[in-house]
C-alpha positions as CSV (number, residue, x, y, z in Angstrom):
1,M,73.9,126.4,106.7
2,L,76.9,128.4,105.5
3,I,77.1,127.8,101.8
4,D,80.4,129.8,100.2
5,K,80.0,128.4,96.6
6,I,78.0,130.1,94.1
7,E,77.6,127.0,92.6
8,K,76.6,125.2,95.0
9,M,74.2,127.7,96.4
10,E,72.9,127.7,92.5
11,T,71.9,123.9,92.9
12,V,70.6,124.6,96.3
13,V,68.5,127.3,94.9
14,S,67.3,125.4,91.5
15,S,66.6,122.1,94.1
16,N,63.5,124.4,95.9
17,K,60.7,126.2,94.2
18,S,60.4,128.6,96.9
19,L,63.7,130.0,96.5
20,S,64.6,132.2,93.9
21,W,67.7,135.3,93.3
22,D,67.4,138.8,93.6
23,G,71.0,139.5,92.6
24,W,73.5,138.3,95.1
25,D,70.5,137.6,97.1
26,V,68.0,134.6,98.1
27,L,64.8,134.8,98.4
28,N,62.3,132.5,100.2
29,T,58.6,133.1,99.2
30,Y,55.4,131.6,99.9
31,A,52.2,132.4,100.4
32,S,50.0,133.3,103.3
33,D,47.4,134.7,104.7
34,K,49.9,136.2,108.0
35,A,51.6,138.4,105.3
36,R,49.0,140.9,105.6
37,T,50.0,141.4,109.2
38,S,54.4,140.4,108.8
39,K,56.7,143.0,108.7
40,Y,58.1,140.3,106.1
41,G,54.6,140.3,104.0
42,V,54.7,141.3,99.8
43,Y,52.2,141.8,97.8
44,Q,52.9,140.3,94.5
45,N,49.8,139.6,91.2
46,G,47.0,140.1,93.9
47,K,48.3,137.2,96.8
48,W,50.6,138.0,99.6
49,Y,53.3,135.8,100.8
50,I,56.1,135.5,103.3
51,Q,59.4,136.9,101.9
52,Q,62.7,135.8,103.7
53,R,65.9,137.6,102.4
54,F,69.5,135.7,102.8
55,S,72.1,138.3,101.2
56,P,75.7,136.7,101.1
57,D,78.4,138.1,103.7
58,R,82.3,137.9,103.1
59,N,81.9,134.0,104.3
60,G,78.8,132.9,102.5
61,W,75.3,132.5,102.6
62,S,73.6,131.4,105.6
63,I,70.6,129.6,105.5
64,P,68.4,126.8,107.5
65,D,69.3,123.5,107.2
66,R,65.5,123.1,105.9
67,F,66.3,124.1,102.4
68,I,69.0,122.1,102.0
69,K,68.3,118.7,100.3
70,E,70.3,115.8,100.2
71,N,71.3,116.0,96.5
72,A,72.7,119.4,97.7
73,K,74.8,118.7,100.9
74,A,77.1,116.8,98.0
């Protein structure tokens, strides 16, 4: 799904505990043992996580539909 407004993206991030901000990028971070060998693996605070980065382009953020909850679609 393409999100073209910062306000809408803020709603999506605040309604999903695995999403966070890093500047203008949105990060999806979740704990996983597979992170040790994944190219998306990061080690933080003594644990391994998978981390995906969604960077905006001129049209907005393109993120998977699974992150959009019903209250954020409006």
